[in-house]
C-alpha positions as CSV (number, residue, x, y, z in Angstrom):
1,M,62.2,-2.5,46.2
2,A,63.5,1.1,45.7
3,S,65.2,2.2,42.5
4,S,68.6,3.7,42.7
5,E,67.6,6.6,40.5
6,S,66.6,8.7,43.5
7,L,69.8,7.9,45.3
8,L,72.5,8.3,42.7
9,P,73.3,9.9,39.4
10,V,71.8,8.2,36.3
11,S,75.1,6.6,35.5
12,S,75.0,4.7,38.7
13,Q,72.2,2.5,37.2
14,Q,75.0,0.8,35.3
15,D,77.5,1.0,38.3
16,P,75.6,1.5,41.5
17,L,78.7,1.6,43.6
18,S,80.6,4.2,41.7
19,D,82.1,7.2,43.5
20,S,80.1,10.4,43.9
21,R,80.7,13.3,46.1
22,C,78.3,15.1,48.5
23,D,79.1,16.8,51.8
24,S,76.9,15.9,54.7
25,I,76.8,17.2,58.3
26,P,76.9,14.4,60.9
27,E,74.4,14.4,63.7
28,S,75.7,14.4,67.2
29,R,75.0,11.1,69.0
30,R,75.9,10.0,72.4
31,R,76.4,6.3,73.0
32,R,75.1,5.1,76.4
33,P,76.0,1.6,77.3
34,I,73.2,-0.3,79.1
35,K,74.5,-2.1,82.1
36,V,73.8,-5.8,81.6
37,H,73.8,-8.4,84.4
38,L,76.7,-10.7,83.6
39,A,76.2,-14.4,83.4
40,V,78.7,-16.9,84.8
41,Y,80.6,-19.1,82.4
42,S,83.4,-21.6,82.6
43,G,86.5,-22.1,80.4
44,F,90.2,-21.5,80.6
45,L,93.4,-20.3,79.1
46,L,95.5,-17.2,78.5
47,I,96.3,-15.7,75.2
48,A,98.6,-12.8,75.1
49,L,97.7,-11.4,71.7
50,Y,99.3,-8.5,70.0
51,V,97.1,-5.4,70.7
52,T,98.1,-1.7,71.1
53,L,96.8,1.1,73.1
54,I,98.0,4.6,73.6
55,I,98.3,7.5,76.0
56,T,96.4,10.7,75.2
57,H,99.3,12.9,76.4
58,G,96.8,15.2,78.1
59,G,94.9,15.8,74.9
60,S,95.6,15.7,71.2
61,A,99.2,15.6,70.0
62,P,100.0,17.4,66.8
63,K,99.0,15.2,63.9
64,N,102.4,15.5,62.2
65,D,104.4,14.8,65.4
66,V,106.3,11.6,64.6
67,S,109.0,11.9,67.2
68,D,107.5,9.0,69.2
69,H,107.4,6.9,66.0
70,T,111.2,7.3,65.5
71,T,111.8,6.2,69.1
72,V,109.5,3.2,68.8
73,E,110.9,2.0,65.5
74,S,114.4,1.9,67.1
75,R,113.0,0.1,70.2
76,A,111.0,-2.5,68.2
77,H,114.0,-3.1,65.9
78,L,116.3,-3.7,68.9
79,A,113.7,-6.1,70.3
80,G,113.4,-8.1,67.1
81,V,109.8,-7.4,66.3
82,S,108.0,-5.6,63.5
83,E,106.5,-2.1,63.9
84,K,103.6,-0.5,62.2
85,S,104.4,-0.1,58.5
86,N,101.3,1.4,57.0
87,E,102.9,4.8,56.2
88,H,105.1,3.5,53.4
89,I,102.1,1.9,51.7
90,W,99.8,4.9,51.5
91,K,102.7,7.3,50.7
92,L,103.4,5.2,47.6
93,S,99.7,5.0,46.6
94,N,97.8,7.3,44.2
95,D,95.7,8.3,47.2
96,L,98.3,10.7,48.5
97,K,97.6,14.3,47.5
98,G,100.0,16.5,49.5
99,E,99.8,16.3,53.3
100,A,98.1,13.6,55.3
101,F,94.4,14.0,56.0
102,A,93.6,16.7,58.6
103,W,91.8,14.6,61.2
104,N,89.7,16.3,63.9
105,N,88.4,15.2,67.2
106,T,84.9,14.8,66.0
107,V,85.9,12.2,63.5
108,L,88.5,10.5,65.7
109,S,86.1,10.2,68.6
110,W,83.6,8.4,66.4
111,Q,86.2,5.8,65.5
112,R,86.3,4.3,69.0
113,T,84.4,1.0,69.0
114,A,81.3,0.4,71.2
115,F,81.2,-3.3,71.7
116,H,84.8,-4.5,71.0
117,F,87.3,-4.8,73.8
118,Q,90.0,-2.1,73.9
119,P,91.8,-0.4,76.8
120,E,90.8,3.1,77.8
121,K,93.8,4.5,76.0
122,N,97.1,3.5,74.3
123,W,98.4,0.2,72.9
124,M,97.1,-3.3,73.9
125,N,96.7,-8.4,74.2
126,G,95.0,-13.0,76.2
127,P,92.1,-15.0,78.2
128,L,91.6,-17.7,80.8
129,F,88.7,-18.6,83.0
130,Y,89.1,-18.8,86.8
131,K,86.6,-19.0,89.6
132,G,83.7,-17.4,87.8
133,W,85.6,-14.8,85.8
134,Y,87.0,-14.7,82.3
135,H,90.4,-13.0,82.5
136,F,92.0,-11.1,79.6
137,F,95.7,-10.4,79.9
138,Y,96.9,-8.2,77.1
139,Q,100.1,-6.6,75.9
140,Y,99.7,-2.9,76.7
141,N,101.9,0.2,76.3
142,P,100.8,2.6,79.1
143,N,102.9,5.4,77.7
144,A,102.0,5.7,74.1
145,A,99.6,4.7,71.2
146,V,102.4,2.8,69.6
147,W,104.5,-0.3,70.3
148,G,106.9,-0.2,73.2
149,D,107.1,-0.3,77.0
150,I,105.0,-3.5,77.0
151,V,103.3,-4.5,80.3
152,W,100.4,-6.9,80.9
153,G,97.1,-5.1,81.1
154,H,94.3,-7.1,82.9
155,A,90.5,-7.1,82.5
156,V,87.8,-9.4,83.7
157,S,84.4,-10.4,82.4
158,K,81.5,-12.7,83.2
159,D,80.5,-13.1,79.5
160,L,83.4,-12.1,77.2
161,I,81.4,-9.0,76.2
162,H,81.3,-6.7,79.2
163,W,84.7,-6.0,80.7
164,L,86.1,-4.3,83.8
165,Y,89.7,-3.0,83.8
166,L,92.0,-4.2,86.6
167,P,95.4,-3.0,87.7
168,F,98.4,-4.3,85.6
169,A,99.1,-8.0,86.1
170,M,102.8,-7.9,85.4
171,V,105.3,-5.2,84.6
172,P,108.9,-5.4,83.2
173,D,110.8,-5.2,86.6
174,Q,113.4,-7.9,86.2
175,W,116.5,-8.3,84.0
176,Y,114.8,-11.1,82.1
177,D,111.8,-9.0,81.1
178,A,113.3,-5.5,81.3
179,N,112.4,-4.7,77.7
180,G,108.9,-6.1,77.8
181,V,106.5,-8.7,79.2
182,W,105.4,-10.3,76.0
183,T,103.0,-13.0,74.8
184,G,102.3,-16.0,77.1
185,S,99.9,-18.8,77.8
186,A,98.3,-20.3,80.8
187,T,98.0,-24.0,81.7
188,F,95.7,-25.5,84.3
189,L,97.4,-28.4,86.1
190,D,95.7,-31.5,87.3
191,D,95.0,-30.0,90.7
192,G,93.4,-26.9,89.2
193,S,96.3,-24.5,89.8
194,I,97.6,-22.2,87.1
195,V,101.1,-21.8,85.7
196,M,101.9,-19.1,83.2
197,L,104.7,-19.1,80.7
198,Y,105.5,-15.9,79.0
199,T,108.2,-14.4,76.8
200,G,110.4,-11.7,78.3
201,S,112.8,-9.4,76.4
202,T,115.9,-9.2,78.6
203,D,118.0,-6.1,79.3
204,K,120.1,-7.2,76.3
205,F,117.1,-7.7,74.1
206,V,117.3,-11.5,74.2
207,Q,114.0,-13.4,74.1
208,V,113.6,-15.9,77.0
209,Q,110.7,-17.9,78.5
210,N,109.7,-17.2,82.1
211,L,107.4,-18.8,84.6
212,A,104.8,-17.0,86.8
213,Y,101.9,-18.1,89.0
214,P,99.1,-16.4,91.0
215,E,100.3,-15.0,94.4
216,D,97.0,-16.0,96.0
217,P,95.2,-18.9,94.2
218,K,92.1,-18.2,96.3
219,D,91.7,-14.8,94.7
220,P,89.2,-15.1,91.8
221,L,90.4,-11.8,90.3
222,L,94.1,-13.0,90.2
223,L,95.2,-9.5,91.0
224,K,98.8,-10.4,91.9
225,W,101.3,-12.6,90.2
226,T,104.6,-14.0,91.4
227,K,107.5,-14.5,89.0
228,F,109.6,-17.7,89.5
229,S,112.9,-17.0,91.3
230,G,114.7,-19.2,88.8
231,N,113.7,-17.3,85.7
232,P,114.3,-17.6,82.8
233,V,113.3,-21.2,82.5
234,L,114.2,-21.4,78.8
235,V,116.7,-19.5,76.7
236,P,117.3,-19.7,72.9
237,P,118.9,-23.0,72.1
238,P,122.0,-23.3,69.9
239,G,121.2,-22.4,66.3
240,I,118.3,-20.1,67.2
241,G,118.7,-16.3,67.1
242,A,118.4,-14.3,70.3
243,K,115.5,-12.4,68.9
244,D,113.8,-15.5,67.3
245,F,112.4,-17.4,70.3
246,R,109.0,-16.3,71.5
247,D,105.4,-17.0,72.4
248,P,105.1,-20.4,74.3
249,T,101.8,-22.2,73.8
250,T,99.4,-23.7,76.4
251,A,100.9,-27.0,77.5
252,W,99.2,-30.3,76.7
253,K,99.6,-33.8,78.2
254,T,101.6,-36.5,76.4
255,S,100.8,-40.2,76.5
256,D,103.5,-40.7,79.2
257,G,102.1,-38.0,81.5
258,K,104.5,-35.2,80.7
259,W,103.5,-31.7,79.7
260,R,104.5,-30.5,76.2
261,I,104.8,-27.0,74.7
262,T,105.8,-25.5,71.4
263,I,107.6,-22.2,70.7
264,G,107.8,-20.4,67.4
265,S,111.1,-19.6,65.7
266,K,113.0,-19.7,62.4
267,I,116.2,-21.1,60.9
268,N,117.2,-18.9,58.1
269,R,114.0,-18.5,56.1
270,T,112.3,-21.7,57.4
271,G,109.6,-21.1,60.0
272,I,109.7,-23.7,62.8
273,S,107.9,-24.8,66.0
274,L,110.3,-26.1,68.7
275,I,109.1,-28.8,71.1
276,Y,109.8,-29.1,74.8
277,D,108.7,-31.5,77.5
278,T,108.5,-30.8,81.2
279,T,107.1,-32.2,84.4
280,D,107.3,-29.2,86.6
281,F,107.5,-26.2,84.2
282,K,110.9,-25.3,85.7
283,T,113.1,-27.7,83.8
284,Y,112.7,-28.8,80.2
285,E,113.8,-31.4,77.7
286,K,114.1,-30.2,74.2
287,H,113.2,-32.6,71.4
288,D,115.7,-33.0,68.5
289,T,112.8,-33.1,66.1
290,L,110.5,-30.2,65.3
291,L,106.7,-30.2,65.7
292,H,106.7,-28.8,62.2
293,Q,108.6,-26.6,59.7
294,V,107.8,-24.9,56.4
295,P,110.6,-23.4,54.2
296,N,110.4,-19.8,53.0
297,T,107.8,-18.7,55.5
298,G,110.1,-16.7,57.9
299,M,109.6,-16.2,61.6
300,W,106.7,-18.0,63.2
301,E,105.3,-16.1,66.2
302,C,102.2,-16.6,68.4
303,V,102.1,-20.3,67.4
304,D,98.9,-22.1,68.5
305,F,98.3,-25.9,68.5
306,Y,95.0,-27.6,69.4
307,P,92.7,-30.5,68.6
308,V,89.4,-30.4,66.8
309,S,86.7,-33.0,66.5
310,K,86.2,-34.7,63.1
311,T,82.6,-35.5,63.9
312,K,81.2,-32.9,66.2
313,D,81.2,-29.1,66.3
314,N,82.1,-28.8,70.0
315,G,85.5,-27.8,71.3
316,L,88.1,-30.1,72.8
317,D,90.6,-29.7,75.7
318,T,94.1,-29.1,74.4
319,S,95.3,-32.5,75.6
320,V,92.7,-34.6,73.7
321,N,93.9,-36.9,70.9
322,G,92.5,-39.9,69.1
323,P,91.2,-41.3,65.8
324,D,88.3,-38.8,65.6
325,V,90.6,-35.9,66.2
326,K,92.5,-33.6,63.8
327,H,95.1,-31.1,65.0
328,I,95.5,-27.4,64.0
329,I,98.8,-25.6,63.8
330,K,98.4,-21.9,63.4
331,A,101.3,-19.4,63.2
332,S,101.4,-15.7,62.8
333,M,103.8,-14.8,60.0
334,D,106.1,-12.0,61.1
335,D,107.0,-11.2,57.5
336,T,103.5,-10.8,56.2
337,R,101.5,-10.1,59.4
338,I,99.0,-12.8,58.4
339,D,97.7,-15.7,60.6
340,H,97.9,-19.0,58.7
341,Y,96.6,-22.4,59.8
342,A,96.6,-25.9,58.5
343,I,94.8,-29.1,59.4
344,G,96.7,-32.3,60.0
345,T,97.6,-35.3,62.2
346,Y,99.6,-35.2,65.4
347,Y,101.8,-38.1,66.4
348,D,102.4,-38.1,70.1
349,S,105.1,-40.7,70.1
350,N,107.6,-38.5,68.2
351,A,106.1,-35.1,68.8
352,T,105.5,-34.3,65.1
353,W,102.6,-33.1,63.0
354,V,101.9,-33.8,59.4
355,P,99.5,-31.6,57.2
356,D,96.6,-33.2,55.4
357,N,97.5,-31.2,52.3
358,P,101.1,-30.0,52.0
359,S,100.2,-27.7,49.1
360,I,98.4,-25.4,51.6
361,D,100.7,-25.9,54.6
362,V,101.2,-23.3,57.3
363,G,102.4,-20.0,55.9
364,I,102.1,-20.8,52.2
365,S,100.5,-17.8,50.5
366,T,97.7,-19.9,49.0
367,G,97.1,-21.6,52.3
368,L,94.2,-21.2,54.8
369,R,93.8,-18.2,57.0
370,Y,91.7,-17.5,60.0
371,D,90.8,-14.2,58.5
372,Y,91.5,-12.6,55.1
373,G,91.5,-9.0,56.5
374,K,93.1,-7.3,59.4
375,F,93.6,-10.0,62.0
376,Y,96.8,-11.1,63.7
377,A,98.5,-12.6,66.7
378,S,95.5,-14.7,67.4
379,K,95.1,-17.5,70.0
380,T,92.5,-19.9,71.1
381,F,91.4,-21.2,74.5
382,Y,89.2,-24.0,75.6
383,D,86.0,-23.0,77.4
384,Q,85.3,-26.2,79.3
385,H,82.0,-25.0,80.9
386,K,80.4,-24.5,77.4
387,G,82.4,-27.1,75.6
388,R,83.7,-24.8,73.0
389,R,87.0,-23.5,71.7
390,I,87.2,-19.7,71.5
391,L,89.4,-17.7,69.2
392,W,90.6,-14.2,69.9
393,G,92.5,-12.0,67.4
394,W,94.2,-8.6,67.6
395,I,92.9,-6.1,65.1
396,G,95.5,-3.5,64.3
397,E,95.0,-0.1,62.7
398,S,95.1,0.7,59.0
399,D,95.6,4.4,59.4
400,S,98.8,6.3,60.0
401,E,100.7,6.2,63.3
402,A,100.4,10.0,63.6
403,A,96.6,9.6,63.5
404,D,96.8,7.0,66.3
405,V,98.8,9.3,68.5
406,Q,96.4,12.1,67.8
407,K,93.3,10.0,68.8
408,G,95.1,8.6,71.8
409,W,94.6,4.9,71.3
410,S,95.4,2.1,68.8
411,S,94.0,-1.3,68.0
412,V,91.1,-3.5,69.4
413,Q,90.3,-7.1,70.0
414,G,88.0,-8.9,67.5
415,I,84.8,-10.3,68.9
416,P,85.6,-13.7,70.4
417,R,84.7,-16.5,68.0
418,T,83.9,-20.1,68.4
419,V,86.1,-22.2,66.2
420,A,85.6,-25.8,65.0
421,L,86.4,-28.1,62.1
422,D,83.9,-27.8,59.3
423,T,82.4,-31.3,59.5
424,K,80.7,-30.9,56.1
425,T,83.8,-30.2,54.2
426,G,86.5,-31.6,56.5
427,K,88.9,-29.2,54.9
428,N,88.6,-25.9,56.7
429,L,87.6,-24.4,60.1
430,V,84.4,-22.5,60.7
431,Q,84.3,-19.4,63.0
432,W,81.3,-17.6,64.5
433,P,80.8,-14.8,67.0
434,V,80.2,-16.1,70.5
435,K,76.5,-16.4,71.4
436,E,76.9,-13.8,74.1
437,I,77.2,-11.0,71.5
438,E,73.5,-11.5,70.8
439,S,72.7,-10.1,74.3
440,L,73.6,-6.7,72.9
441,R,70.9,-6.9,70.1
442,L,68.2,-4.2,70.4
443,R,65.4,-3.5,67.9
444,S,65.5,-5.4,64.6
445,K,63.9,-5.3,61.1
446,K,63.4,-8.1,58.6
447,F,63.6,-7.6,54.8
448,H,62.8,-9.7,51.7
449,M,63.9,-8.2,48.4
450,K,64.6,-8.9,44.8
451,V,67.4,-6.9,43.5
452,E,67.7,-6.4,39.7
453,P,71.1,-6.1,38.0
454,G,72.8,-2.7,38.5
455,T,70.6,-1.7,41.4
456,V,71.4,-0.2,44.8
457,V,68.7,0.0,47.5
458,P,68.8,2.1,50.7
459,I,67.9,0.1,53.8
460,D,66.1,2.0,56.5
461,V,67.4,0.8,59.8
462,G,68.1,4.1,61.5
463,P,71.6,4.7,62.9
464,A,74.0,2.4,61.1
465,A,77.2,2.6,63.0
466,Q,76.5,-0.4,65.3
467,L,74.8,-3.3,63.5
468,D,74.4,-7.0,63.3
469,I,73.3,-8.2,59.9
470,E,72.3,-11.8,59.0
471,A,71.5,-12.4,55.4
472,E,70.9,-15.1,52.8
473,F,71.0,-14.7,49.0
474,K,69.7,-16.7,46.1
475,I,70.4,-16.2,42.4
476,K,67.4,-16.7,40.2
477,K,67.5,-20.2,38.6
478,E,66.4,-18.9,35.2
479,D,69.2,-16.4,35.1
480,L,71.8,-19.1,35.9
481,E,70.5,-21.2,33.1
482,V,70.9,-18.3,30.7
483,V,74.4,-17.5,31.9
484,F,75.6,-21.2,31.6
485,G,74.0,-21.5,28.2
486,D,75.5,-18.3,26.8
487,D,78.8,-19.0,25.1
488,S,79.5,-15.2,25.0
489,V,79.8,-15.2,28.8
490,E,83.4,-15.8,29.4
491,D,84.8,-18.1,32.1
492,D,86.4,-16.3,35.1
493,K,89.8,-17.9,34.9
494,E,91.5,-16.7,38.0
495,F,89.3,-14.3,40.0
496,S,90.8,-12.9,43.2
497,C,89.1,-10.4,45.5
498,E,92.4,-8.7,46.2
499,T,93.2,-8.0,42.5
500,S,89.7,-7.8,41.1
501,G,89.4,-4.0,41.4
502,G,86.7,-4.2,44.1
503,A,82.9,-4.0,44.1
504,T,82.6,-1.7,41.1
505,V,83.9,-4.3,38.7
506,R,80.9,-6.0,37.2
507,G,80.6,-9.7,36.2
508,A,77.8,-11.9,35.0
509,L,77.1,-13.3,38.5
510,G,78.3,-10.6,40.9
511,P,79.2,-8.7,43.0
512,F,76.2,-8.4,45.3
513,G,75.9,-7.7,49.0
514,F,75.8,-4.8,51.4
515,S,77.5,-1.4,51.6
516,V,78.0,-0.6,55.3
517,L,79.2,2.7,56.8
518,A,78.1,4.6,53.7
519,D,77.0,8.2,53.4
520,Q,73.9,9.1,51.5
521,S,75.7,9.8,48.3
522,L,77.9,6.7,48.5
523,S,81.0,8.8,48.3
524,E,82.1,6.8,51.3
525,Q,81.1,3.1,51.6
526,T,82.5,-0.3,52.5
527,P,80.9,-3.1,50.4
528,V,80.8,-6.6,51.9
529,Y,79.8,-9.0,49.1
530,F,79.7,-12.3,47.2
531,Y,81.2,-12.6,43.7
532,V,80.2,-15.8,41.9
533,T,82.3,-17.0,38.9
534,K,81.6,-19.5,36.1
535,G,84.4,-22.0,35.9
536,K,85.6,-23.8,32.7
537,D,83.8,-26.9,34.0
538,S,80.5,-24.8,34.2
539,K,80.6,-25.1,37.9
540,L,80.1,-22.1,40.2
541,K,82.9,-20.8,42.4
542,T,82.0,-18.3,45.1
543,F,84.2,-15.6,46.7
544,F,83.5,-13.5,49.8
545,C,85.1,-10.1,49.7
546,T,85.3,-6.7,51.5
547,D,86.2,-3.6,49.5
548,T,87.7,-0.8,51.7
549,S,89.0,1.2,48.7
550,R,86.2,3.8,49.1
551,S,85.7,3.5,52.8
552,T,87.1,7.0,53.5
553,M,88.0,10.3,51.9
554,A,91.2,10.3,54.0
555,N,94.4,9.7,52.1
556,D,96.7,8.4,55.0
557,V,94.8,5.1,55.3
558,V,95.6,1.7,53.7
559,K,92.4,0.7,51.8
560,P,92.7,-2.8,50.2
561,V,90.2,-5.2,48.8
562,Y,90.1,-8.3,51.1
563,G,88.7,-11.7,50.6
564,S,89.0,-15.3,49.3
565,F,87.2,-18.3,47.9
566,V,84.4,-19.6,50.2
567,P,83.2,-23.3,49.9
568,V,79.5,-23.5,49.0
569,L,78.0,-27.0,49.0
570,K,75.2,-28.3,46.8
571,G,71.8,-27.1,48.0
572,E,73.2,-24.3,50.2
573,K,72.1,-20.7,49.9
574,L,74.7,-18.0,50.1
575,T,74.8,-16.6,53.6
576,M,76.7,-13.9,55.4
577,R,76.8,-12.1,58.7
578,I,78.3,-8.7,59.3
579,L,79.1,-7.0,62.6
580,V,79.6,-3.2,62.2
581,D,81.1,-1.3,65.1
582,H,82.3,2.2,64.1
583,S,85.8,1.7,62.7
584,I,85.7,-2.1,62.5
585,V,83.7,-4.4,60.2
586,E,83.7,-8.2,60.7
587,G,82.2,-10.4,57.9
588,F,81.5,-14.1,58.1
589,G,80.7,-15.9,54.8
590,Q,78.9,-19.3,54.7
591,G,78.6,-19.8,58.4
592,G,82.2,-18.6,59.0
593,R,84.0,-20.7,56.4
594,T,85.6,-17.5,55.2
595,C,86.0,-14.4,57.5
596,I,87.1,-10.9,56.8
597,T,87.9,-8.2,59.4
598,S,88.4,-4.6,58.2
599,R,89.4,-1.3,59.8
600,V,87.7,1.7,58.2
601,Y,87.8,5.4,58.9
602,P,85.0,7.3,57.3
603,T,85.1,11.1,57.4
604,K,81.5,11.6,56.3
605,A,79.6,8.4,57.0
606,I,79.7,8.9,60.7
607,Y,77.2,9.5,63.5
608,G,73.7,9.9,62.0
609,A,75.1,10.1,58.5
610,A,76.2,6.5,58.5
611,K,73.8,4.5,56.2
612,L,73.2,0.9,55.0
613,F,72.6,-0.1,51.4
614,L,71.9,-3.4,49.6
615,F,73.3,-3.7,46.1
616,N,73.5,-6.0,43.1
617,N,76.2,-5.0,40.7
618,A,76.0,-8.2,38.6
619,V,75.3,-7.8,34.9
620,D,73.1,-10.8,34.2
621,V,71.3,-12.0,37.3
622,T,68.6,-11.0,39.7
623,V,69.3,-11.7,43.3
624,S,66.8,-12.5,46.1
625,A,67.9,-11.3,49.5
626,S,66.3,-12.2,52.9
627,F,68.0,-10.5,55.8
628,K,67.5,-9.2,59.4
629,V,69.3,-6.2,60.8
630,W,69.7,-5.5,64.5
631,Q,70.8,-2.3,66.2
632,I,73.6,-3.3,68.7
633,N,74.0,-1.8,72.1
634,S,77.3,-0.6,73.5
635,A,79.1,-3.1,75.8
636,F,79.9,-2.2,79.4
637,I,83.7,-1.7,79.4
638,R,85.2,0.5,82.1
639,P,87.5,0.5,85.2
640,F,86.3,-1.7,88.1
641,S,85.1,-0.4,91.4
642,A,84.4,-2.2,94.6
643,D,80.6,-2.0,93.9
644,D,81.1,-3.8,90.5
645,I,83.1,-6.8,91.7
646,G,81.3,-9.1,94.1
647,V,83.6,-12.0,94.8
648,P,81.8,-15.2,93.6
649,S,82.0,-18.6,95.2
650,S,84.8,-20.9,94.1
651,T,84.0,-23.3,91.2
């Protein structure tokens, strides 16, 4: 184990993650994706998430040019959706010193991810599996790096990792979607055919539901789609606002053989999920009851509804129900831009759902989230070939809109995750990166270290901008006994990652973990860590956190501390996994019980200057760490060509 003395000023022995300043010159590095032979999988569904990509405008736009922003704000307001709102946060923060940070192309080019899906340029969003290909249909603005002019981009993959861009799937060319082809969902009918329901914003900015289907069902690439001549098939019902009726779910079968969908909305400040039954997807019967409602949660968008097994970790088809099944309702909260979910019981007979624990119902601030960082407009689909349910989430930006325009793109998709009920606790979901991401792993190193209190250790893994880290931690038993037996060690009454002050605030039992995307002097760093507290009952309570407050020297970036409580059962070691991909960091605590996604924008810890550190900032305990670090290759993501796409046989 190395001492921190050679790395930091002497004072850092007491606070190894404190700020220090040192300029460094990044090495130039060229990323070369290795073309990987893609494997065939099976699954299904479409999720039109909320992702944004942007046009380069023939080069770099002036960094202070906000004319596009003004236009988009007006367009988004008319359409009834929220626009990017980071600017007002950082302008009110203490981080603002004069003008916004002077980004340059060297720094901005580094920010583009290497193995997360994103369009070539501009603003982006959903998947299904058909005849050997995963299809991703995403909301895309071909004209700017901000929200507006939404069409459906289209990409295909054999493995959810390597993607080929296809021509647009649908564009706003009818009165009922003139102001945007928005989120939708696919349903596979009994005969294997596909129907697609999607929200359109009409020429009058009214949100309506429309039907589309493949023009040629024999085409495995689904290149052309036909819009139903009778669109729209659903309009806002009485009592629902014209701009509060969007994002239909995948349909599921009822006990009497009908198809059922739910659509998000609100009545005053109560978030609701409307219920409709259909037999042909052209005509619908609205239920008088709601699937669910929660007061004071505001508009529900991108609602998702699906079953999970109480006894197994495999996924279930959307229509499955029974005594060994729980159902998840997830809604994206338009007011807070947070995805909340809750676990409960679905009653087919009256089309209602009841939460297991009303105190943590959907949208309640203390309720469950898929992710405690930057993660929104998510949706799942069932991969029937592998028997798994896969979750996709849209990862927006935390920088300024002007920086997005300058770099020419905005937002990415998170790595697809398997999602299942935690059968050990029965009270939360667990999420984990799909197995296919491991195909990108290159060389690796194993480490076993004991880290004394107040110590930071550089980890020599070479380039540290594309990493996969799996680690387990153990607190020395003797140290725990001392802490519990020392009355002078105060109980941590109400610890919160968000309000704790970050990784520099030291406690008896934490924080400890990794600093990723750090420069040599730690003037820029993003700690991902555990913080263990001593409760009044002398029981441990563990939190999983990510601190972005010192992730960049730039001042026009929102830099919060993210995180939440993570369940740790008796006999379990503390485990985490971290995926690092340039400007995105994804953390998974305790096998994915608590997940945190962050967007970070280093100005110094880039290219060859990006480093990895292990730290223990606890006051009273020594931590043992065993971990493995892989370099991660770039994914193969580019426009298709005739040579790339061999039409597979039908499945």
